[in-house]
N, C-alpha and C positions, 0 to 999 in steps of 0.2 A: 504494500500500500504506500502511496506517495503522499507526503505531507503537502497540503496546499500552500502556495506562496504566502509568505507573511506569518505563517504559524510556526512555532518552534518545533523542532524534532523531539519526539518523546522516546526515541531509542537511546539506550544507555551509551555512555561514552566508552570508546575502546581503550584498551590498556595503554597503548603508546601515547594517545592523546592525553590521558590522565597523567601518565608519568611526566609528560612535557610541561604540565601545569604545576608540578611539585617544585620545591626549591632544588637547586642542583645537587646538594648533599643528599637529600632524601632520594631523589631519582637515581643517583649514582649508587648509593648504598643498596637499593632494591635491585638494580641491574646486576651489580656484583654478586649479590646473594643468589639471584636467579641463575647466574653463570656458575655457581658452585663455590664461590669464594668463601673462605672461613673468616671468622671475626678478625683475626690478626691481619689478614690481607686487606679487608675493608678498612680497618683502622689505618694501615699504612697509606692506602690510596687517598684517604680523606684527611690524613694528618690529624687523627684523633687518638686519644687513649683507647686501648682495646676494651676497657671497661665501659666505654660510652656506646659501643656498637649495639649491644642488645636493645637498649632503650631507643636508640636512633632507628633501628629497624622496626621496632614495635610502633613508634610514632609514625614513621613513613608508611608502614602498611595500613595503619588506621586511616591516615589521610587518603591514601590511594583507594581503600575500600569505600570511603565516603564519596570520593569523586566518581567511582565506577557505579555507584548507586543513583547518581543524579542523571536526569535526562540530559542528552547532549545540548550544549548551548546554555546551561545554567551555571557556569562557573564565573565568579566575579573576577 
Protein backbone atom coordinates (compact mmCIF):
# COMPACT_ATOMS: atom_id res chain seq x y z
CA UNK A 1 0.00 0.00 0.00
CA UNK A 2 1.32 3.44 -0.91
CA UNK A 3 1.01 6.35 1.48
CA UNK A 4 -0.80 9.30 -0.15
CA UNK A 5 1.36 12.40 -0.73
CA UNK A 6 1.53 14.68 2.29
CA UNK A 7 0.90 11.92 4.83
CA UNK A 8 3.74 10.53 6.95
CA UNK A 9 4.80 6.94 6.44
CA UNK A 10 3.72 4.64 9.24
CA UNK A 11 6.26 1.95 8.40
CA UNK A 12 8.96 1.45 11.01
CA UNK A 13 12.38 2.99 10.57
CA UNK A 14 15.01 0.59 9.25
CA UNK A 15 18.05 -0.27 11.35
CA UNK A 16 20.62 1.64 9.27
CA UNK A 17 18.52 4.80 9.31
CA UNK A 18 18.05 4.47 13.05
CA UNK A 19 21.79 3.91 13.61
CA UNK A 20 22.51 7.04 11.57
CA UNK A 21 20.40 9.13 13.94
CA UNK A 22 22.31 7.98 17.04
CA UNK A 23 25.36 9.81 18.31
CA UNK A 24 28.55 8.56 16.63
CA UNK A 25 29.73 6.80 19.80
CA UNK A 26 26.46 4.90 20.26
CA UNK A 27 26.29 3.93 16.59
CA UNK A 28 29.92 2.80 16.46
CA UNK A 29 29.61 0.81 19.67
CA UNK A 30 26.60 -1.06 18.31
CA UNK A 31 28.25 -1.67 14.95
CA UNK A 32 31.38 -3.02 16.62
CA UNK A 33 29.30 -5.27 18.86
CA UNK A 34 27.34 -6.52 15.86
CA UNK A 35 30.64 -7.38 14.17
CA UNK A 36 31.61 -9.49 17.19
CA UNK A 37 33.99 -7.07 18.91
CA UNK A 38 34.56 -7.67 22.61
CA UNK A 39 34.31 -4.93 25.24
CA UNK A 40 38.07 -4.31 25.23
CA UNK A 41 38.07 -3.72 21.47
CA UNK A 42 35.08 -1.39 21.66
CA UNK A 43 36.76 0.52 24.48
CA UNK A 44 39.97 0.93 22.46
CA UNK A 45 38.11 2.06 19.33
CA UNK A 46 36.10 4.65 21.26
CA UNK A 47 38.90 5.67 23.64
CA UNK A 48 36.84 4.72 26.69
CA UNK A 49 37.58 2.73 29.81
CA UNK A 50 36.50 -0.88 29.30
CA UNK A 51 34.24 -0.57 32.35
CA UNK A 52 32.14 2.02 30.49
CA UNK A 53 31.33 -0.26 27.55
CA UNK A 54 28.50 -2.37 29.04
CA UNK A 55 26.57 0.74 30.09
CA UNK A 56 27.27 2.44 26.75
CA UNK A 57 25.96 -0.59 24.87
CA UNK A 58 22.87 -0.80 27.07
CA UNK A 59 22.04 2.87 26.52
CA UNK A 60 22.78 2.68 22.80
CA UNK A 61 20.58 -0.39 22.37
CA UNK A 62 17.72 1.23 24.30
CA UNK A 63 17.91 4.32 22.10
CA UNK A 64 18.06 2.20 18.97
CA UNK A 65 15.07 0.14 20.11
CA UNK A 66 13.09 3.33 20.71
CA UNK A 67 13.92 4.64 17.26
CA UNK A 68 13.02 1.35 15.60
CA UNK A 69 9.61 1.46 17.28
CA UNK A 70 8.79 4.89 15.82
CA UNK A 71 7.04 5.30 12.50
CA UNK A 72 9.44 6.55 9.84
CA UNK A 73 9.75 10.31 9.80
CA UNK A 74 9.03 10.87 13.50
CA UNK A 75 12.59 11.55 14.65
CA UNK A 76 13.30 15.07 15.89
